[in-house]
N, C-alpha and C positions, 0 to 999 in steps of 0.2 A: 547454427540455425536456431531461430527463436523457439522457445518452449511454450506450450499451452498450459494454463493454470486456471483454476476456478476457486472462487472465494467461498468460505464457510465460517459459520459462527455457531456456538453451542445453542444460544437462545437470543432471539431478537424479534422485534415487531415485524409484521408482514410487509410493511412499506420500507424497511431498511434495505438498502441496495446491496445485499449480499445474497448469494444464490442458494447455498446449501445450509441446512439446519440440523442439529442433532449432536450425538456423541462424536468426538473427534475421530475415533477409529472407524466409526460407521461412515463418516463423510469421506475419509481417505479411501475406503473400499468403493464408495459410490463414484468418486472422481475417477478411479481406475476403470470401473465398469463403463463409465460414460466415454472413456477414451482420452482423458486428459493426462498430460505428462506430469502435472504437479497440482498442488493445492496451496492456497493461501489461507492460513488459519488466523482468525481474529480472536486474540486472547486477552482476557482481563488481566491475568497474572500468570506468567510462564512458570513461576515457582510453585504455583498451586495446582498445576495440571500433572497428569501422569505422563511424564516425558518418555519414560521407558516404553510404555504402551504405544505412544504415538510413533516413536522411532521404529518400533517393531512392525507396526502396521504399515508404515511407509516402505520399509524393506520388503515385507511380504507381498505388497501390492505393486511394487516397482513404481512408486510415486514419489516425487520429490516434494519437500516442503520448500516451495519457492520463496515464500515471503511470510512475514509475521505482521499482521495488522494490530496496532496498539490502541485504536480508537475507543474500544468499549469502556476503558477506564474513564474517559472523558464523557462519553455520551450516556453511560449508565450509572456512573458513580461520582461524576464531577471531580475526578482526580486528574490533575494535569500539572505540568512543570512550572506554570506561572501563577498558580493560585496564591492569593494573598496570605493564606494560612501556611506558615513554615512547615508544620507537620505534614500537611497535604503535599507540599512541594517535595519533601523528602521521600514520601511514599511513592510519588510519581517517579522520581529518579530511581528508587529501588526497583520499581516494576520495569522501568526501561532497561536497567542493568540486567535484570532477569531475562528480558526478551533478547538482549544482546548475547548473553551467555547461551541461551537456547539456540540462537542463530549460529553460534560457533559450533554447536554440536550437529547441526543439520545442514549448514550451508545456506540458510535462509537470509534474504535481505530483510532488514528491520525497518518498517515504515514509521516515519514521524509525521503524522497528520495533525489532527486536533489535540493530540497529546501535548502539543506545545501550548495549548490554550489560545484564547482569543484576547485581544487587547481590551475589549469591552468587559471581559470577565475580571480583569485586574483593576481597571479604573485609573491607575497612575501609569502613564506610558514610560516614565523613567524607570520606575520599579519593574515594570513588565520586562523591559529590555535587560535589566540586570538579572532578574530571575531566569529569563530565557538563556542568557549567556552562561550563567552558572550551571544550569541544568544540562545544557548542551556540552559544556566542557567536560562534565563528568561522563556523559555518554560517549563523546569522542575518544576520551582517554581509554575507556574500556573497549570500544570498538577497534581502535588502533592496536591495542594489546592483543586482541583475539583475532584480528583480521576479518572483522565483520563489516559489511557494507550497510550504512544507514542511508535512507532515502527520504528526503523532504518532499512531502506531497504538495503539489501546486493545486490549490483548491479555489473554485470560483468565488466571487465576491458575495454571493448569496449564502454561502456556508462558512466562510472564513473572512475576517476583516483585515487580513493581510496575507502576503505570499500568494497572490492570485494569478500571477503570470510567470512565464518562463524567464523573462528578463529579471524580475524580482528574485526568482530562485537562483539565477546565476550570480547575482550580486551577493546573495546570502552565502553561497558557497565560497565566493572569493573572500568574504569577510572572515571566514574560519580558516581557509587555507589547508584543509585536511583531505587526504585521499580517501578517508573513511566516509566521506559525505558525497552524496549524489542527489539527483533529482528524480522524483517519481511523478510521471505524467499520466494523465487520465483523459481519455478522449471526450468524456462528457464535460469535464471542466474546461478543457481546451476549446471545445466548440463554443463556449460562452465567452471566453476571455481572449483567445488568440486570433488576430486578424487573418493569419494564414497558418493553420496547424502544422502542415508539412514543413514550412519554413522555420517555425519555432522548434520543431524536432531537429532540423539541421543545425540550428543555432546551438541547441543543447548538446548535440553530438555525443561524444564519448562520456559525457557527464550524466547521461541517463542511466539510472540504476534499476528502474522498475517501471512497468507500464500497466495501466488498467484500461480495459475497453468496455464501452457501453455505447449504445446509439444515442442520437441527439435527444431522444425522449427518455433515456435511461433504461429502456428495454434492451434486450439482447441485440448484438450487432446484426444488421440486416432488417430490423424492424422499422427504421425511420430513414433519415436522409444524410447521416454523417458519411463523409467521404473516406472510407477505410482504405480504398485503393491507394490514394496519395499518402496516407499515413504509413501504411506498411512499406510502401516504396521508399519513403524517407527513412524509416527505421532500418531498412536493409542498406540504404546508402551510407548511413553513419556507422554501420557495423554492429548494430544492436543484436545481441544473441542471448539475452536473458529472457525471463518469462513475460508473456502477455497474459494477464489474468483477467478473467471475466468478473467484473464488479458491476452488476446490474440489478434491476428489480428481478424478483423471481417469477414475474408474470409470464405467461398465464399460469404456469406451474414450474417448479424447479427443473424437472427433467426436460420439458419442452424448451425452456430458455437455454439450458446447458447444451442440448443437442443442436439446436439451430445456431447457437453462437459458435460452437466448435466447427460446424460445417462451413460457416462464413469465414472464420479465422483461417482454417486450413486452406481455403481456396486462395488466400493471399500468401501462404507460407511455401507454396510449391515453387 
């Protein structure tokens, strides 16, 4: 059966589409109090956090670390795997390796979204591809060694200048040929890019490693018009049993968003 999860980050702007804010251990307790099975923590640098305290809080609150978001390095520090500066690329890979190792300690899926960088950030498409492959080869090697699942996030064209559709994601997975790689789907992005979201889920099938949910307006599920019934039906059809994580705006407030989302999600998990 699919597990419920909620996103959290230590600090971010009000309009960042992550629901919880604050100390990691506090967010873990809050996730448990709200009734979620797990939490997705968006981390700047896994090597810089108190991992022992996080793991202890997870155990004490009976909450899983379902996934590790790696985007803050890109969005807040401009650290990503395809940066033209070699020192920055090395730092990005170091951080990714740290996330993977933390994932091995907790069982979390490690998300690769904007940490891959955008082509416009590099300028030279040939160099971009070379930097990307080099960074990913290092990540795949460590993920395979430790048995950690990496998930490429399929992001809409307005937020990423490539890897926008499930078809593109599947081709990318084929190009690496590693069981350590999967696709991370997000209902908000799929609603923009996929002609038929349920059919795209069926196409991705067993290669889905993680799922984010938000409504078509990026508020909590049930606020707008996204067809969650067909999405959850397709996820069940392909045998998806990992986490479904709420990644939405925190409007009108985090608790309201979290509670209304969970009520909606649970109605489809029965």
